[in-house]
Structure formats: structure tokens, C-alpha cells
C-alpha positions in Angstrom: 6.9 3.0 4.3 5.7 6.8 4.9 3.7 7.7 7.8 2.5 11.4 8.8 2.0 12.0 12.2 0.5 15.7 13.6 -1.7 17.1 16.5 0.5 15.5 19.1 3.5 17.2 19.8 4.1 15.9 23.1 4.3 12.1 22.0 7.0 10.4 20.9 6.3 8.0 18.4 8.0 4.6 18.2 7.5 3.0 14.8 6.5 -0.7 15.3 6.4 -2.0 11.9 7.8 -1.2 8.7 5.2 -3.1 6.3 3.2 -1.6 3.5 -0.3 -2.5 2.9 0.8 -3.8 -0.3 3.6 -5.8 0.9 3.0 -8.4 -1.5 3.9 -6.2 -4.4 8.2 -6.2 -5.4 10.2 -3.7 -5.6 10.4 -2.6 -9.4 11.2 0.6 -11.4 8.0 1.9 -12.8 6.1 0.5 -15.9 8.5 -3.0 -15.6 5.8 -4.8 -16.1 5.0 -5.0 -19.3 7.7 -5.8 -22.8 6.3 -3.5 -26.0 7.0 -6.8 -27.6 4.3 -8.8 -26.0 1.8 -6.0 -26.7 -0.9 -6.3 -28.7 -0.3 -3.1 -30.3 3.5 -2.4 -28.8 4.2 1.2 -30.5 0.9 2.3 -29.2 0.5 5.6 -27.3 -1.8 6.7 -24.1 -3.4 9.8 -24.1 -4.5 10.9 -20.5 -7.2 13.0 -19.4 -7.9 13.8 -16.2 -5.3 12.2 -13.5 -7.7 11.7 -9.9 -5.5 11.8 -7.1 -7.5 11.4 -3.5 -6.3 10.9 -0.4 -8.7 8.4 1.5 -8.8 6.9 4.5 -8.2 3.2 4.7 -8.6 2.6 8.3 -9.1 3.5 11.9 -8.6 2.7 15.2 -10.9 2.7 18.3 -10.7 6.1 19.9 -8.7 6.1 23.4 -8.4 8.6 26.1 -5.2 9.1 28.1 -4.5 11.0 31.2 -0.6 11.0 31.7 0.9 13.2 34.5 4.5 13.7 34.5 6.2 10.5 35.3 6.7 7.1 34.2 6.2 6.4 29.9 3.4 5.1 29.0 3.2 2.6 26.4 0.3 2.2 24.0 -0.8 -0.3 20.9 -3.7 1.1 18.5 -5.1 -1.3 15.9 -6.8 0.0 12.9 -10.1 -1.5 11.7 -10.3 -1.4 7.8 -12.9 1.1 6.8 -12.7 0.9 2.4 -12.2 -1.9 0.0 -9.6 -0.8 -3.5 -9.2 -3.2 -6.7 -7.1 -2.2 -9.3 -8.5 -2.3 -12.4 -8.9 -1.1 -16.1 -12.6 -0.4 -17.6 -13.9 -1.3 -20.0 -12.3 -4.8 -19.7 -12.8 -5.9 -23.5 -10.9 -5.3 -26.3 -7.4 -6.2 -26.9 -5.3 -3.5 -24.9 -3.0 -4.8 -22.2 -4.6 -3.6 -19.1 -1.4 -4.1 -17.0 0.4 -1.2 -20.5 -2.2 1.1 -18.6 -1.4 1.1 -15.3 2.7 1.0 -16.5 1.9 4.1 -18.5 0.2 5.5 -15.9 3.2 5.5 -13.2 5.0 6.8 -16.0 3.0 9.6 -16.2 2.9 9.9 -12.4 5.9 8.7 -11.3 4.7 7.0 -9.0 4.6 3.0 -8.1 1.1 1.9 -8.2 -0.9 -1.6 -7.7 -1.0 -4.1 -10.4 -4.5 -4.6 -12.4 -6.5 -7.3 -9.7 -4.4 -6.6 -7.0 -7.3 -5.3 -3.7 -5.7 -3.3 -1.0 -5.7 -4.4 2.4 -4.3 -3.2 5.6 -0.5 -5.1 6.3 1.6 -4.3 8.9 0.4 -0.7 9.1 -2.5 -1.3 10.7 -0.8 -1.3 14.0 1.3 1.6 16.0 3.3 1.5 18.7 3.3 4.8 20.9 5.5 5.9 24.0 4.8 9.5 25.5 5.4 10.5 29.0 2.6 13.2 28.8 -0.4 13.7 27.4 -4.2 14.1 28.2 -7.1 13.5 25.6 -8.5 11.3 23.2 -6.4 10.1 20.8 -7.0 7.8 17.7 -4.9 6.1 14.7 -5.7 6.3 11.3 -4.0 4.9 8.1 -5.0 6.3 4.6 -3.8 5.2 1.4 -3.6 7.5 -1.9 -6.0 7.0 -5.0 -5.4 7.2 -8.6 -8.0 7.1 -11.3 -7.4 8.2 -15.3 -8.9 8.3 -18.0 -7.3 7.3 -20.8 -7.6 7.0 -25.0 -5.1 4.2 -26.9 -3.7 4.7 -30.0 -1.8 1.6 -32.1 -0.7 4.2 -35.1 -0.8 8.3 -35.1 -3.9 8.0 -37.7 -5.4 5.8 -35.8 -9.6 6.8 -35.7 -10.5 4.2 -33.1 -8.8 4.2 -30.5 -9.4 2.2 -27.0 -10.8 4.6 -24.4 -11.5 3.8 -20.6 -10.4 4.4 -17.0 -7.6 2.9 -15.0 -8.4 2.9 -11.1 -5.5 2.2 -8.4 -3.3 3.5 -5.7 0.2 3.5 -4.1 1.2 0.7 -1.9 3.2 3.9 0.2 0.2 4.0 3.2 0.3 7.0 5.6 -0.5 6.9 9.5 -1.4 9.8 11.6 -1.8 9.8 15.2 -4.3 12.3 16.0 -6.2 14.1 19.5 -9.6 14.6 18.8 -10.8 18.1 19.2 -7.1 18.8 18.0 -7.0 22.9 16.7 -4.8 22.5 13.4 -5.7 21.5 10.1 -5.8 17.8 9.2 -5.1 15.7 6.3 -8.5 14.7 4.3 -8.4 10.8 5.4 -7.7 12.2 9.4 -10.8 14.3 9.1 -12.8 11.4 7.7 -11.4 9.1 10.6 -11.7 12.0 13.2 -15.7 11.8 12.5 -16.0 8.5 12.5 -14.1 7.9 16.1 -14.4 11.2 17.9 -17.5 12.4 20.1 
């Protein structure tokens, strides 16, 4: 898992877990889901429209105030609560197009492992973050973000195919990002952390 921490130069971060939001997804090379011979149109071609990649807020903890002076190390645990649900799928779902083949093709297009059709996003071990610090003052919160992908496509069974299957793939990367942030920090934040700050900081 990749986690980014910003806005707390005085905090020593202790990673509490290595699980990701999609722990159930096995490691595999991109596009390994469907063999060409198993597809209804084994030699078809995907043409992609616009691929939209967005970092969105998946969960956020309560904000907590700390006033730690120089002295003993303080340990704290933050637990994020889900704020968004995601479902990986291909629309429209009609026709003979293998939806998993569409996701696999988008993996090849982006070079990113993506959640398979039918997967629902949920926070895993990444919802909990433990930190320790010796000196800090302010209100802190922990945010978890996930990167979503949405892409329109046309699928041609042959170069001269005049009636391609058209649709949109919506999915996400199983790699999540964690951000431990101080409310009101004068620093550029990731979009998901900005959204989280608006939710929990007064």
C-alpha cells in the first residue's frame, strides 16, 4: 500500500497495517483475467474515449485536538469511517461484450491494476492509522483516498465492424492513500484531504 503523509513535519508516523481497501484482490499481471479464446470476439479491438482519473475521499476519521509539549512520546490511533461507496462495472451491460475483458483492456491502457467487474469498495486495514509524536499542537485528522477510473469505449470485433459495442468502464485502483493532516495547515493538500478537511475541521 502507498500512503502519503503531509502537513505534520513534527510527527513520526508508525504504519499500523499493510492491508489495502481491496485485500481480496489477488496480485496478477494486468489483463490476465480473460483469455482471448474465451471471449465472444477474441480478436476485437477497444478504442478509448476520455479516461478520467480522480482521487476521491473514501473515509475520514474524527478530528482530534492535541497539545503535546516536549516530553514523553504520545501514541494515538485514528480510525476512518467510510464516506463513499464504489462499484466496479461496465455500462450498458447488454450485448455479448465480456465486461472483464473491458476492465483488462483498461488496465493495459493505463498500466494500473484495477478492481474487477462486480467488486464493491470497502475500507480494509487501511482504515486504522497509528501515529506517535513527541511534540505537536493542533487538531489532526486522518483521511483515506482511492483513485477512480472512468473511461468510455467502443469495441470493434473487426476493423470493418460498423456496429461496435459502446459503453463506459467505471472502476478504481486497489491501492489506497492515507493522509494525516492538521486542520488549517497552510499547505497544498490532495483533493481528497481538502474534502475531508471541509467535513471534520471547524
